[in-house]
N, C-alpha and C positions, 0 to 999 in steps of 0.2 A: 362422396367418391368411394368410400369403403363400404357403403351399404349399411352403415350403423344408424340407429335412431337419432335424429337430430331434433326431435320435438322438445320444446321448452328451452332451447338454447337462446341466449340473447343475441341480438344483431340480425343481420340479413345474409342469407346464403348467396355467395358470389359465384359459385360454380353450379353447373347443371343447366336445365332448360331456360331458366329466367336470365342467367348471366348477371352482369353488373348493370344496375339500373342506370339509364341514361342521365347524364347531368349530375351524377353523384359526386360531391366534392370529397377529395382525399387529402387529409391534413397530416402534416408532420412537423415536428419541432425538435430542436436541440438547444438546451441551455448549458450543455457541457462546456462549450467554448467560453461561456461567461464565468462559470464557477471555477473552471480549470485555469484560465489565463487572463480573465478580465476583459475579454473581447465581447463583441455583440453576440447575442443569441441569434439563431436563425429559425424562421418559420416559413412554411411552404404549404401551398394548396394546389392540387391538380384538379381540373374540371374539364371533362371532354379532352380536347387537344391542347388546352392552355395550362402552362405551369408557371406559377408566380412564386418567387422567393423574396420574402421580406428581409432586407439586410441594409446596412448603411449605404451600400450601392446596390439597389434592387435589381432583380433579374426577371425577365419574362421570356418564355420560350414557346414556340409552336411545335408541339410534339409530332404532329402529322408531317410537316415539311422538314423538321429538324430533330429527329429522334435522339441524336447524339448531344443535343443542347449545346451547340457550338456558337450560335448567333444570338446574342442578347438583344431582344427587341424592345427593351424598356424605354429607350430614348426615342423610338420611332412609333410606338403604338401605345394607346391608352390601355391601362390595365382593366380588364373586364370587371365591372362593378360586382358581379356575382362572386368573384374571387376575393375581393376585399370584404364583401359581406360575410363570406365564410370564415375569414380570419377574425372578423369582429365578433361573430357568433361564438367561436371557440373561446375567445378571450385569452388572458395570460395565466389564469389559474392562480393557485397559491402554492407556496413552498412547503414541503414536508421533508424533514431531515431525520434520519434514524442513526442512533449511536451504533458504532461498529466495534467489534473486538479487534485486537491487534492482528489476529490471524485473518479476519475478513478484510481488514484494511490492506494487509500485505498481498492477499490474493487479488484484490481489485487493482492495486497499484501495478501488479505484474501485467495486467491487461490494459493499463493506461488510464484507469479511472481513479484519479487522485483529486478529490474535491477540495474546494477552498471557499472562502467567503465570497459572496456575490459582489460583483463590481458595482460601484455606484453609478447612477445615471441611466438614461434610457438607452435602448439598443442603438438608436441612430447616432448617439453621441460617443459611442465606443468604437474601437478599431474593428475593421471588417475582417472576419476570420480568413477569407480567401487570400488576403495579403500576406499571411504568415504561415502558410501550410508547410513550406519546406523547413522553416525553423522549428515548427512544432513537431514534425516527424523526427528531426535530428535530436530534439530534446527528449522525445519519447524513447529513443534508443538508450538514453542514460538509465531509465528506470525499468527497462524490460530486460532483465537478466535471463540467461538461459536460452536465448534465441541465436541461431547461427548468423543472422543478419544484424545482430545488435552490437554496435561498436561504440565504446565510450570515447568521446572527443578528448582532445588535449585540455589541460587545466584552464588555459585562458579562454578557450571556446566554451567550456562548461560555465564559467563565470559569466560570460557574455550572454549566453542563452538564458540562464536563470535570471539575470538582471533584467533582460528585455521581456521575457515571456512569463516568468514565474514570480515576478516581484510581489512580495507580501503573501505568497501562497506557501504556508508552512508545510503542508502535507506534500507538496511537490518537491520542496527542498529536501524534506526528510527521505522521500523515496529515492531521490538522486544520491543522497548521502549514503544510504544503505548500499546502493549499487557500487559507489566508489569505494566503500569499505570492503566489499567483496572483491574489488579489483586491486586491493592492497594500496589504496591511496587515502589513508586516514587523514592526512594533513588537509587536503582539499575538502574532504567530507566534513571535517570539523569546522573549517573556515566558512562553508556555505550555510552551516547551522548557526553561526555566530549571531546573526540578526534575531534569532529566536532563543537567545540565552536565558531570557526570563519567561520562557514559554510555560503555559499552564497545561501542556499536554505531556502525559506520562511517557509516551513513546519517544518524544523529542529529547527529554531529559535522560532517558535510559540510553539512547543512542549516543548522546554527548558523553555520558560517563563511560560507555564502552570504548569509544574512540580515544579518550584522553590518555589512558596508560600507555598506549602504543606510541604516543608522542612524548612520553616522559612527563605528562601533566597530571599526575595522580591527585594533586589538590583539587583540580577541576572535577575529577571523578568523585571525590569525597563530598563535593557539593551537589553534583547532579544526581547521584543515586539516592541519597536521602530525600531529595526533592521529588524524585519519581515515586518513592514510597509514600511521601506525604500526600501526593496527588491521588494515589490509589493504594491504600494500605493492604488491600486484599490481593495485590498482584504478586504472585510468586516469583516472577522473573526479576522484578526490581529487588526483592528481598535477597534472592540468590546472588545477584550482581554485587550488592554491597558486601555480602558475606564473603564472596570469592575474592573481592578486592582486598579485604582485610586479611584473608587467609594467605594471599600471595605476598603480603607484607610481613608475614610471620606473627600476626596479631590474632592467634588462635582463639584465645578466650573471648575477645571481642567479636570474632566472626561467628562463634557458635550460635548465639540466639538468632542471628539473621538467617543462617542456613537451616536451623531447626524449624523456624517459622516458614521458610520456603517449602520444605518437604511436607509440612503440615498442610499448607495451602494447596500444594500440588504433589500428592504422593506418587504420581507417575513420572516425576522428574528424575531421570537417570543421573544427570549432572549434579542435582541436589544431593542425592544419596551418595554419590562418589565423594563430594566435598565433605559431607557429614562423616563418611568413613575416615577421611584424613584427619578430621578434628578428633574423633574418638581414638584413633591410633596415637595421635600426638599426646593425648592425656593418659595413655597406657591402657585404655579399654579395648583390648584386642578382640574380645568376643563381640563387642558392639560394633567395632570396625568391620569385622568379617560379615556380620549381619547386614550392615549398610551396603557394603560392596556387592554382596550377593543380591540385594534388592536392586542395586544399580544395573547389574548385568541382566537381571530378569526383565527390568523395564526396557533396556536397550542392549540386546546381545552383541551389538557392534561397537560398544563403547570400550575401546582398547585400553584406555587408562585404568578403567575399573577392573578389567581382567588382570592387568599387571599388578595392581594394588592387592587384588584378591590372592594372587599367587604369592606375594610377599607375606601376607598375614597367614596363609595356610602353611607356608614353610616355617614361619615363626612358631606355630603351635604344633609342629611335627607332622603335618599332613603333607608329606612329600608327593604322594600320588595326586592329591587335589591341586597342589601347586603346579605340577607338570601339566595337568589338564588345562588349568587357567592360562598358562604360558602358551600352550598350543593354540588355544582359542584366540 
């Protein structure tokens, strides 16, 4: 179409003089419904004017007479053998899973892609996705923060949806819990994570620890954060979380090694340097505190706490002009 050289490209040109070859089967599949909710997967093939969808309740449409696919002909017409042959030729393939970072998982969750373990059984033995579309869309609103049309249901409805649609799917529960935490509903968020209290996922333990102090359950946080570190000793966020918890309890000496390790693992952490400044100031190291807070505001110029702390330490060492500048910032 653009006049560029298409020589050597794989596949077949579908635009231009030749057009789409007659009788070419067009295949599609989604296993999202299976990995996300434990329902059946869906597979589809279009050939000429016939469209067949393989599902617990199969569907067959005549695209020439019914382009909107409103009349399912499966009960009254035999599925053309060529469509079944096309599905058989493709096969079901093999699964390939890739480990994701916390940032990648969060980005995918915001789009609705929250994977879980594959459901047991063949597709025909599992629920048909088309029976649960409305509930799935309502549940999706729980994990899609930042959308104008995204409304978090009441607590009872959240429990009901997760029990019915997300049973056993840890990632889906965690995505919902993050959203609920953002909606200032930490009690429900922690409740729906309870089935995964023994999780081997760092992200789950980190979230449980983050929620607990807001509910007066600091002992739970003291169990969850070290567990998160044990699951991933190189994770700066888990180290910082444990150090910050100890710092909030006035246990400065115990907090120091956790926070020092956090900024070692992630020198770009403004929160880490801000906490380290508090530790140094508490031990009388005002020069070290000033250095840490200056590093914090360099990493994040919008970190208000660090600017305020920097103003205090500048005033303490006689730098009134610098203190005023920090307060203005």
